[in-house]
C-alpha positions in Angstrom: 26.3 -16.7 19.3 25.3 -19.8 17.6 23.2 -21.4 20.3 21.7 -17.6 20.9 20.8 -17.4 17.4 18.8 -20.9 16.7 17.3 -20.4 20.2 16.3 -17.1 19.0 14.9 -18.3 15.8 12.9 -21.0 18.0 11.6 -19.0 20.3 10.6 -15.6 18.6 11.2 -16.1 14.6 7.7 -16.7 14.4 6.7 -12.9 15.1 8.9 -12.0 12.1 6.9 -14.3 10.1 3.4 -12.9 11.5 4.8 -9.6 10.2 5.5 -10.6 7.1 2.0 -11.7 6.5 0.5 -8.8 8.3 2.1 -6.4 5.9 1.2 -8.2 2.7 -1.4 -5.5 1.5 0.9 -3.0 1.7 2.5 -3.5 -1.6 6.4 -4.2 -1.3 7.0 -3.2 2.3 7.0 -7.2 2.9 10.3 -7.1 1.2 11.5 -5.9 4.7 10.5 -9.0 6.9 11.6 -11.1 3.9 15.2 -9.3 3.7 15.4 -9.7 7.3 14.2 -13.7 7.5 16.8 -14.3 4.5 19.5 -12.9 7.1 18.7 -14.7 9.6 18.5 -17.8 7.4 21.6 -17.1 5.7 23.4 -16.8 9.1 21.9 -20.3 10.2 23.4 -21.8 7.2 26.8 -20.6 8.0 26.7 -21.1 11.1 25.6 -25.0 10.8 25.5 -25.8 7.5 25.7 -29.8 8.1 22.8 -29.3 9.8 20.4 -27.2 8.2 21.5 -29.2 4.9 20.7 -32.7 6.7 17.3 -31.4 7.9 14.5 -33.7 6.7 12.1 -30.7 6.0 15.2 -28.4 4.5 16.3 -31.1 1.8 13.2 -31.2 -0.2 13.3 -27.3 -0.1 16.5 -26.9 -1.3 15.6 -29.1 -4.4 12.3 -27.4 -5.2 14.3 -24.3 -5.4 16.9 -25.5 -7.5 14.6 -26.5 -9.8 12.9 -22.8 -10.2 16.6 -21.3 -10.2 18.8 -23.3 -12.1 16.5 -22.4 -15.4 16.9 -18.9 -14.4 20.2 -19.2 -14.7 20.2 -20.6 -17.6 18.2 -18.1 -19.3 21.1 -15.3 -18.8 22.8 -16.6 -21.9 19.9 -14.9 -23.9 18.6 -12.2 -21.9 16.9 -9.6 -23.1 17.9 -7.3 -20.4 20.7 -8.7 -19.0 21.5 -6.6 -16.1 17.5 -6.8 -15.1 17.3 -10.7 -15.7 20.7 -11.0 -13.5 19.0 -9.2 -10.6 16.3 -10.9 -10.4 18.1 -14.5 -10.5 20.5 -13.1 -7.8 17.9 -11.5 -5.5 15.5 -14.5 -6.1 18.0 -17.0 -3.4 16.6 -15.1 -0.6 13.5 -17.1 -1.1 14.8 -20.4 0.0 16.9 -18.8 2.9 13.7 -17.4 4.1 12.0 -20.4 4.2 15.2 -22.1 5.8 14.5 -19.3 8.6 10.4 -19.9 8.7 11.0 -23.8 8.9 13.3 -23.3 11.8 11.5 -20.7 13.4 8.3 -22.7 13.5 9.8 -25.7 14.1 8.4 -25.7 18.2 4.8 -26.2 19.3 4.8 -23.4 21.2 6.0 -21.0 18.2 3.5 -22.6 16.1 0.6 -22.4 18.2 1.8 -18.7 18.7 2.0 -17.9 14.9 -1.2 -19.5 14.1 -2.9 -17.6 16.2 -1.3 -14.2 15.2 -2.3 -15.2 11.7 -5.7 -16.0 12.4 -6.5 -12.4 14.0 -4.4 -10.8 10.8 -6.7 -12.7 8.4 -9.9 -11.7 10.5 -9.3 -8.0 10.3 -8.2 -8.7 6.5 -11.4 -10.2 5.9 -13.4 -7.8 7.6 -12.1 -4.6 6.4 -12.9 -6.4 2.2 -16.1 -7.2 3.3 -16.8 -3.9 4.8 -15.5 -2.3 1.8 -17.5 -4.2 -0.6 -20.6 -3.3 1.4 -20.3 0.3 1.9 -19.5 0.7 -2.2 -22.4 -1.3 -2.7 -24.8 0.4 0.1 -24.9 2.4 2.7 -23.0 0.9 6.1 -25.5 0.2 9.3 -25.1 1.8 12.3 -23.7 -1.3 13.9 -21.6 -1.5 11.0 -20.0 2.1 10.6 -18.1 2.6 13.3 -15.7 -0.3 11.8 -15.8 1.3 8.5 -12.4 2.5 8.5 -10.5 -1.0 8.3 -11.9 -0.8 5.1 -9.9 1.7 3.6 -7.1 1.2 6.4 -6.4 -1.7 4.7 -5.4 -1.4 1.0 -8.2 -3.6 -1.4 -5.7 -4.5 -3.8 -4.4 -8.1 -3.7 -6.5 -9.4 -0.3 -8.5 -11.7 -2.2 -5.2 -13.3 -3.9 -3.8 -13.1 0.0 -6.6 -14.4 1.8 -6.7 -17.7 -0.8 -3.1 -18.5 -0.4 -3.4 -18.7 3.2 -7.0 -20.3 3.4 -5.4 -23.5 4.3 -3.9 -22.0 7.3 -6.0 -20.0 8.2 -9.4 -22.9 7.7 -6.9 -25.1 9.9 -6.7 -22.5 12.4 -10.5 -22.0 12.7 -10.7 -25.6 12.8 -9.1 -25.8 16.1 -11.3 -23.1 17.5 -14.1 -25.2 16.8 -12.8 -28.0 18.8 -13.4 -25.2 22.1 -16.0 -23.0 20.4 -18.3 -24.2 18.4 -19.8 -20.6 17.2 -16.9 -20.3 15.2 -18.1 -22.3 12.2 -20.4 -19.2 11.3 -17.1 -17.2 10.4 -15.5 -19.6 8.4 -18.3 -18.6 4.6 -17.5 -15.0 5.7 -13.8 -15.5 4.4 -14.9 -17.3 1.6 -17.7 -14.0 1.4 -14.4 -11.6 1.0 -12.3 -13.9 -1.8 -15.4 -14.4 -3.8 -16.0 -10.1 -3.2 -12.3 -9.6 -4.1 -13.7 -10.2 -7.9 -9.9 -12.4 -8.3 -10.8 -15.2 -10.2 -7.1 -16.9 -9.7 -7.9 -16.4 -5.6 -11.5 -18.2 -6.5 -9.4 -21.2 -7.7 -6.9 -20.8 -4.8 -9.9 -21.0 -2.3 -11.1 -24.2 -3.6 -7.6 -25.8 -3.7 -6.8 -24.2 -0.1 -10.4 -26.3 1.0 -8.9 -29.4 -0.5 -5.9 -29.1 1.3 -7.9 -28.7 4.3 -9.7 -31.5 3.7 -6.4 -33.5 2.9 -5.1 -31.8 6.5 -8.0 -33.5 8.3 -8.5 -36.7 6.6 -4.6 -38.0 6.3 -2.8 -36.0 9.3 -5.5 -35.3 12.1 -7.7 -38.3 11.2 -10.7 -36.4 11.5 -14.0 -38.0 12.4 -17.1 -35.9 11.2 -20.3 -35.8 12.5 -22.7 -35.4 10.4 -24.7 -32.7 12.1 -21.2 -30.5 11.9 -21.5 -31.1 7.7 -25.0 -30.5 7.9 -24.4 -27.3 9.7 -21.1 -26.5 7.4 -23.2 -27.1 4.2 -26.6 -25.1 5.5 -24.2 -21.4 6.4 -22.1 -21.7 3.1 -25.2 -22.2 0.9 -26.7 -18.9 3.2 -23.2 -16.9 2.8 -22.9 -18.1 -1.5 -25.9 -16.6 -1.5 -25.8 -13.8 0.3 -22.8 -13.0 -1.9 -24.2 -13.4 -5.3 -26.9 -10.8 -4.9 -23.7 -8.2 -5.2 -23.9 -6.2 -8.6 -20.1 -6.3 -9.0 -19.7 -10.1 -8.0 -22.5 -10.7 -10.7 -21.2 -8.9 -13.5 -17.8 -10.5 -13.0 -18.8 -13.6 -13.3 -21.0 -12.8 -16.5 -17.8 -11.2 -17.9 -16.5 -14.6 -17.3 -19.1 -16.8 -18.8 -17.7 -15.2 -21.9 -14.7 -17.5 -21.5 -17.4 -20.0 -23.0 -19.0 -18.1 -25.6 -16.7 -19.0 -28.7 -17.0 -15.3 -29.3 -13.2 -13.9 -30.0 -14.2 -10.4 -28.6 -16.4 -11.5 -25.9 -13.5 -13.8 -24.7 -11.1 -11.0 -24.9 -13.2 -9.1 -22.6 -13.5 -12.2 -20.2 -9.6 -12.6 -19.5 -9.6 -8.7 -19.3 -7.9 -8.1 -22.9 -5.0 -10.5 -22.6 -6.0 -12.7 -25.4 -3.6 -10.5 -27.4 -0.8 -10.7 -24.8 -1.0 -14.3 -24.9 -0.8 -14.4 -28.7 2.5 -12.3 -28.4 3.7 -14.7 -25.1 3.3 -17.6 -27.7 5.2 -16.3 -30.5 8.0 -15.1 -28.3 8.1 -18.5 -26.8 8.7 -20.0 -30.5 11.5 -18.0 -31.0 13.0 -18.2 -27.8 12.1 -21.8 -26.8 15.0 -23.4 -25.2 15.9 -21.1 -22.7 13.9 -18.1 -22.8 14.2 -14.2 -22.8 15.5 -14.4 -19.3 13.5 -12.9 -16.0 12.0 -10.2 -16.2 12.5 -9.6 -19.6 8.7 -9.7 -21.3 8.4 -5.7 -21.3 11.5 -5.2 -23.2 10.8 -7.7 -26.1 6.9 -7.1 -26.3 7.3 -4.0 -28.4 8.9 -6.0 -31.2 5.9 -8.1 -31.5 3.0 -5.5 -32.1 2.0 -2.5 -34.6 2.5 0.8 -32.8 -1.5 0.9 -32.5 -1.4 -2.1 -29.9 -3.7 -1.3 -27.3 -1.6 -2.0 -24.1 1.1 0.1 -26.2 -1.3 2.8 -26.0 -2.6 2.4 -22.8 -2.5 5.6 -20.6 -0.6 5.8 -16.7 -0.9 8.5 -14.7 2.7 9.7 -13.7 3.3 9.8 -9.8 5.6 12.4 -10.1 4.5 14.9 -12.6 0.4 14.3 -11.7 0.0 14.1 -15.5 -0.9 11.5 -18.0 1.2 9.9 -20.6 1.1 6.9 -22.4 3.1 3.5 -21.1 5.0 2.8 -24.6 6.6 -0.2 -23.0 3.1 -2.9 -23.0 2.4 -5.3 -20.4 5.2 -6.1 -17.8 4.5 -9.9 -18.3 2.4 -12.6 -19.9 -0.6 -12.4 -17.6 -0.5 -16.3 -17.0 2.2 -18.4 -15.0 3.0 -21.5 -17.5 3.0 -18.7 -20.3 5.6 -16.8 -18.3 7.6 -19.3 -17.0 8.0 -20.9 -21.2 8.6 -17.0 -22.3 11.0 -16.2 -19.5 13.4 -19.7 -19.2 12.1 -21.7 -21.7 11.2 -25.0 -22.1 14.1 -25.7 -19.0 12.1 -23.4 -17.5 8.9 -25.3 -17.4 10.4 -28.3 -16.9 11.8 -27.5 -13.6 8.9 -25.9 -12.3 6.8 -29.2 -13.8 9.5 -31.5 -11.7 9.0 -29.5 -8.3 5.0 -30.2 -8.7 6.0 -33.7 -9.3 8.5 -34.1 -6.9 6.0 -32.7 -4.1 3.7 -34.6 -5.1 4.9 -37.8 -5.0 7.3 -37.4 -1.6 4.4 -35.8 0.1 3.6 -39.5 1.6 1.4 -37.9 4.8 0.5 -41.5 6.1 4.7 -41.8 6.9 5.6 -38.4 7.7 6.7 -37.7 11.3 4.2 -35.0 12.3 6.7 -32.9 13.9 8.4 -32.4 10.1 5.1 -32.3 8.5 4.2 -29.8 10.2 7.5 -27.5 9.4 6.7 -28.9 6.3 3.4 -27.5 5.7 4.2 -24.1 7.0 7.5 -23.5 5.6 6.4 -24.7 1.9 3.1 -22.3 2.0 4.6 -19.2 3.2 7.2 -19.7 0.2 4.3 -19.9 -2.0 2.9 -16.2 -0.6 6.6 -14.8 -0.8 6.8 -16.5 -4.3 3.0 -15.4 -5.1 4.1 -11.6 -4.5 7.4 -11.9 -6.5 5.7 -12.6 -9.3 2.4 -10.3 -8.7 3.9 -7.5 -7.5 7.6 -7.3 -7.6 7.7 -6.2 -11.9 
């Protein structure tokens, strides 16, 4: 059984990881493949603990997750809702187990190649669906495009921009591999960026930039790529044209105009630019000051928010539709989280959590000596870390 499990993971594990990516837009559906990956990861650890724990690609992973998980445990003593905090802390353990499975599943070149191809196809469908949806909303679709209009409705649009942005380094790497055999693929690269820009998610825009920088690191440090000036000129030209076309859409223009309010010096305009989140951040700072050391426990913000605001607070008066009755009701609970990552860590796990998070980032940066990493393990690390970041993104964004 031991050898069969490891053999199966190395040969077919990539299918489960690809499925995990494919169901990302469908709310919490991704939890099923994550649960399966975690179970298989646990079995791998139980069957060969020494082999797993001494793996050069897994040891840094264990340290990073310890930096994130230990502060969650420390926050339990002062959790405002102990049962919810305990549940979140325990369930968090599925992420390192799923990441261990990911690393082993993608350790062979054939598995990585198959996964990369499947990932490229899946994300291309996401991009196509997003672009078609935006075009359909803005104006009528041309006949040649209308036959694909169903993609814009079958694929849920909420969160697609974030998913595409998080996985942009892998997608661009896949496209770069395709360009070596098919030069015309270069024309498709800006379409991916267009889909992210059209999503209107400003965090996704930043992640796209980071993803592009990671791609350049991959090219120059690991691939030792020699750039040709014609290729660079072509890329700059088509990206410039694509950006110009994208900026013509009214929804994106409105989003950019709202974002400009951040630099106006006016509180109301800045609050509008942040989607009315400045009051939430003010409350978050107050909560953090009162629970500075170890925070209020994971997922505790929704339970403590009403204690820090007046009854006529905007977020307390927000109306939602009750799915069971179809009636409009007051939430009366306020926001579920601070809507800012560092503030959320500080509120939920205190300065212990902030220190752990920063320690994980610094550790990853100082240990990323790409020039000395064996290429075999470098690929394992890159795929594993990126996939676990995608899981963690959904944990923060959707599992509230």
